[in-house]
N, C-alpha and C positions, 0 to 999 in steps of 0.2 A: 486710664492709659489705653484711647481705643486702638484696640488691633483687630484685627479678624485677617484668619486661616484662607487661603484660596486653594482648597481642596480638588482632585482628578478621581472622577471616576474611573478612570483607567490612566497609564502612560495615553502620549499622544493625546490624550483631551482638548488641548489648547489653553493649560492654568497655567503657561510658562507668558505665552500671550496675553492673558484675565490680566496676570499679578503682571508683570510691566506697563499693562496699561492701567489700568488703577492706580499704581505706584505714577506714572506720568498724570494721569488726569487730575487724580488731584496735586497734586506738585503745581496743575495749571493753576485751581484756584488758587494758590498761597499759601497750602500747607503744608507742613512741614513734615516729611516721610520717614519713615524705616522701614528699611528692606530686608526681609531675611527669610532665607532658604532652608526647609527641613531636610537632615540628611548630606553627606558629604560631596560637594558639590562648588565644582571650582569657577564655573562658566556661567552658573542663571546669576550667581552673583553679581558677577561683570554685570550684564543687563539691570542688575535694579539700580545697579551705584550709578549708571550712566542715566537712568529715570528719574531720580531722585534726587543725585546731587550728593548723597550720604555715603558710606562705604554699608556694603550689604555683608552683611554675618549669618554664619552657618547656626545653628540648631541642632545636636544630634544630641538622642535621648541613649544613643548605645555607648558613644563615645566617653561620654560627659555623665556625670552621676548629677542626678535633679537639678540640684543646688547651684550647680554649675550652668545650670543650660539658663535656671534664672537670672544668673549673673551678664551672664551673656546677655537675655533679653535688656535687664532693665540697665546696664551698661549701654545700651545698642540704642536705647528711648530716648537719653539725654534730651532735651530739648527739642525732640518730636510731638507732632501732634497726634501722631497714627502711625499705628503702627502696619502696615502687608507681609504675613510672613507666606510663600510660595511654599506649600504641597510636595510632596515627593511620589513616586507611580500614584496607586489609589492610595486614599485617605487610609484604607485598614492592614492595607501592604507594610509588613514590618517581617519583623524575622521570625514569627511564628504566630499562629489562634489563641493565643492560652494570653499572653500579657501587651505580645501589642509591641514589643519594645521596637524600637524607630521609626514606627507607622507617624500619620502624619496625626492620626486619631489620638494617639498616646501624646504627641504633643501637644495638639489643643489642650486634651484634657490637664495637663499639667499647666499650663498658660491660663485655664479659665478663659480659653479663646472661640466668639463664635465661627463656626466654617460655613462660608461658603462654598456649594459644588457646584466643580465644574462639569459639565456633563454634553459628550459629544452626542448632537438629536441626526447625524444621519441616517436615512432610512427607516425612523419610526418617528409618533406621533404621539397617542392616548397609552402607549409599551409605560413611554417614558415615568408616567408618573408612576409603574410596580418599582423601574432602580430605584426613584428617589423613597418609595415608601420604604426600599429596605433596605439601602443608607439610612434612613433614618431612624429605623428601627432594628439595627441591630447590636445599637451598642448605645441605649438613652442617654448615657453621661454625656453625650460627645450633643455640642448645640447646635444641629444643623439646622440655620437661620436663615441660607437662601440659598436660590439655584440660579447657574448663570447657562445660562446651553449657549453653545460652539455650534459653529457649521449647520447654519438653519438653510436653509433652500431658502426662498422670500419668505417675509411678515408676515403672511398667512399661517407658514409651516411653525412659525415659532409661535404664533397666535394660540395654536391649539393647541403645543405644547403646551404652553403655559395652564392655558384653562382643563389640562388632565389633571396637571401637577398640583397645580393649588386649591384644586375641587378634592384631590382624592388623596391628598397626604396633609396637603395645610403649609405645606413649607413655602414661601413665598418669592416668585422666580425673578426677578430682581433684572434681568437683563439678556438678551440674548448677541450673540456676534453671527453673520451670513457669513457663509462660503465664499471666502475670496483669500487666494494663492499669498496676495500681497500683504498678508495679515502674519503667515506663516515666519521667522524666521530659518534660518540655514541652518546646517546640520553636517558633520562628519564621522569619524570613528570613536568622538570620546563623548559624543552626546549635539550641543550647540556648536557651531566654529564659534571661538572668545568674542569677544566686544570686539580688544583690539581691532582682527582682522573681521570684521562684516563692514563692508562698504556702507558708507550712507547713514551714517546706523544712526543720528540724529534725527535721521528723516524717515526711519523705518520707527524709533519710536516713533516721530508722532503721527505719524501714521495710524502707527496701534493705540495709541492715547485720543486721536480721534473717533475711530472706531469704539470704541470705547463709553467715549462723552456721546456719542451719538445714539450706541444703543442699550446701556444700562443707568439705572437710573441710580446714581451719586450718591443723592441727599439718601435713599430708601439706604445705601451700601453705609454711610455713614453712622444711620442710624442703626444700623444691624454691629455697627462694629464697637457700641458702649457696652464698654463689662466691669468689672468689679477689679478692684487691684489686682496684678498677681503678687505675690506670698516672698516675702523676703527673705534670700537665703541665712539659713542660718550662719551656715557659714560661708562665709568667704574665701575666693581664692586665690585674687589678686593681693597682696600684701597693702596695711591700713595704709604703711609709709613707704614711698617711690625713692630707692635710693637713685641717687645724682648718678652722671655718666660718670663710668669709672674706665668703659673701655669700646674702639668703635669694632664694630661689626658691619661687612658689608654684605648688601643682600642683592641679590640678584633679581631686577625686574623689569622687565618688558615686553613683545609679542611676543617670546621665545622663551620666558618663565615667568610663567602671574599666578599661578596657584600658592596661594598661601591663607591661611587660615591669621586674620585679623589680631585675633586673640596672641597666636603666636607671638605676635610681633611685638603688641603691646606689654605679652608679659615676659621678652627681653628689658624691652625699655624700662620694666618697673623693679626691672633686677642691677641694674645700672649699663646697660649696653648703648651709647648712641647708633642706630641705623642709619650707614651712607649707601643709601640707595644706586645701583649703574647696571649697564647694560650690559652683556654679552654682547651683544650684538655688534654695539658701534662702540662702546668703550673700549681703549685700547689698553689703557691699564686698573688695575686696583684702588679705589679711594683713597689718598692719603693715611694716614696713621691706621691702616684695616690692621686690627688682629684678628679676627675671626670670620667666617663665610661665612653661607645663606646661599644653596643652590634649592631654590624650591620645582616643585614638576611644571610643568607648563611642554611644549611644543618643538620639542628641539629639532626635528623631525624636519618639522616645515620647514627652517628653518637655515635647514644643516647646512644650506653649500657657504649661508652668511658667516655661522659660527667658523668655521674653517676655515675662511678667510681672514678672519679675525685674531693669526697667528702669536699676536706680540701679547697680546692677555692670553689664551691657550699656556703660551710658557710660561706668562709671570702665575696663575693658579697652578699650573703643575711644579714650581718654583717656592709655592705659597704652603701647599700639601707636602713637600719635601724638607722644609725647613721645620715643616710640628705646629704651624699654623691648623688651631680647630677648625675644621668645620664640617658642617651640616646638607647633603647633598640627598634629597629625595627624589626620585622618580626620575626628574628630566632630568635632575641637576645632577644623577649620579649616572645617566646617560652622558652626558657632554665631559665627566669625566673619564672615561671607557676611552680605547686608540682610537674608534670610526663607530660612527653610523654606516649600514650598508641599507639606501633604501632610491627609491627613482630609480633601478638600474646601475648602480656608482658608489661608492666607498668615500664618506669622507670624514677626515681627521679631526680629531676632538681634542682633549687635554692631554689625554695619554694619560692618565694614574694610574687608573685600573686594569691589567693584562687582560682586557674584552674587550671583544665586536660586540654589536650590535646591530640586529636586522629587526628590522619593521615588517613583522606577518598583516598575514589581511586577517587573524583571527583572534578574536580575546584571550588571553593570555590567560591573567587571572583578574577577579572583580570580587571585592567585600571585606569587609569588616575581618581582621584578625586582632588578635592576639599578642603584641609580640615582646617574648621573650630574649632579653639581650645573652645575649655566647660569651663578651669577651670585653674587659672594663672598654669604659671611653669616656669621651667628653661629655658626652650624654647620658648612660647609664653604668649603673653597676654590675658586672656579671647576675644574672638570673632578677634582673626585676623586668618588671613586667609597665609595657604603657597600649595603651589601644590608640588604633589607629584602621586605617583604609587601603586597600591596592587599589588599582583597575588601570591595568596597559595591555598593549596589543606588539609591542616589543617582548625581543628576547636576547638576552645575555648569553653568548659563547667564549665563555672562558680558553684561556690561552696562557700556556705555563700553568704555574706556578700560582693559583689560586690563597687570595688574603684569609682571612682568617671571615669565616661571615662573620655579617653583625647581629640575626634577630634568628629566632626562629620562629614561622607564625602559627597559628597558630587558627584555623576558619572557622565560623559557627559550622559547619560539616566536619568539622572532625580532620579535618585534613592540615595538615603537616609537612611544614615545606621550606629550607633557609631558606635566607633572605639576604641580600650585600653583603658588604667588606666590610672591617675594622683593618688601618692599615694606620702607624704611627698615631698621629692625629682626629684621623678623620672618619664620619663616622654614613654612608652612602650608599643605597638599600631603598628597593622597585618602593615601600611601605611610610607613608603620607602620614606622621603622628599628631596627634593632636595635643598641645603641653598643658592644656587645661584638664586633658587630663591625671595627669601626674604632676604638678607644676616643678617642681625636687629637677625636671631636666631642664625646664632651661634656667632657671638658674646655675646648675654644673658647668651648662654650655657657659652661661658669660663669666662663673670661676674662670675658667680656664680658658676663654678668652680673657681676662685680663690678667691669669698666669704667662702666658706666652707675652701679652703686650709691654708689660712689666720688664722679661724679661730680653726682649731681639728692641724692645721703641724707646729705646734710653736717650 
């Protein structure tokens, strides 16, 4: 399977632009391209999906065991001709200098994947060779197979850098992109503006693909992407025999709620869930026959007015929780279940399930990988069980009255410990985003609880 990792010298080097451009340019050649993203990111994969027409997937070496990472990769590559894997931060940036766990380099070695280094060359010429040489020599086990230059001032500037890099390091320069604000993607507090909200996204991706086609040697990229087979996992996470659908689980999916790992949804299906997607922005009721509810993350604060206006759905969600329907709410879903969101100088009513108001702040509240230990029995976990995930939010919960029992005790890599979320009836709501492949029993337990609820109430 041909594959290549698009890694950056650092954040902001242009690796998302290059990765999306490569995906779209190769797809325009008639290749079936599979996109991947290193680490816990929901937004970049949306652009990958738009560029390739295939759902992009995350490859996370901290949240998932090595075999699970390979399983995600191999499942995603079914029917594809080439995989393009976008890295995270700089190539070697991970949880620490010893193992490099969580880094793009660690992932590249795990998948035996060649690496293309994306380097911002503003303000340098021959000095670029020293940068590439350092990346090449830091870990010889990483196959640094090529370089793509970004923010080049002119063709002459790119040629000077190319000559120095190739002469001093032996690493081929596969192409260059000039400085052009039109090639950038819009950003806000959690990173890029999601693809759902990016105006004329097809035109934007087309412009990037045209620049990559003109500035990068795609034939050389295809040659670089040749690699030995990825080792088959010794122990698969997904069950060999998939259960037939036995219960309907409603999944919120629209511009306000779009943060889901595809494998989370697929694992629910593997254990017998029939997924019914709906829009909290547009739909007035939950899908007929719903026996479980999954409210993922997203940007409810951006659509607070529209969510508040859909009072009939808010009331139905509140009634479902009160009736004991199993509900999983992550980050944006947690916000939706609170009394109100305070943003843009106003307060917008939400579902009112949890006695808390949410304030959108201008400062990052929490960011990082966490190990979540369940503090109570729930439809996801038994008390004391742990599962890995991550948090990233700018909002703050202000609890009012009696707070329900916390859902998890989160332990960050820094050693910081804090409680997160709430458990009440069959609801689990928290800021943490979980990856079920870290603990597949979680997905099975949730479907089992939904099935029990459905058999009790939906006869």
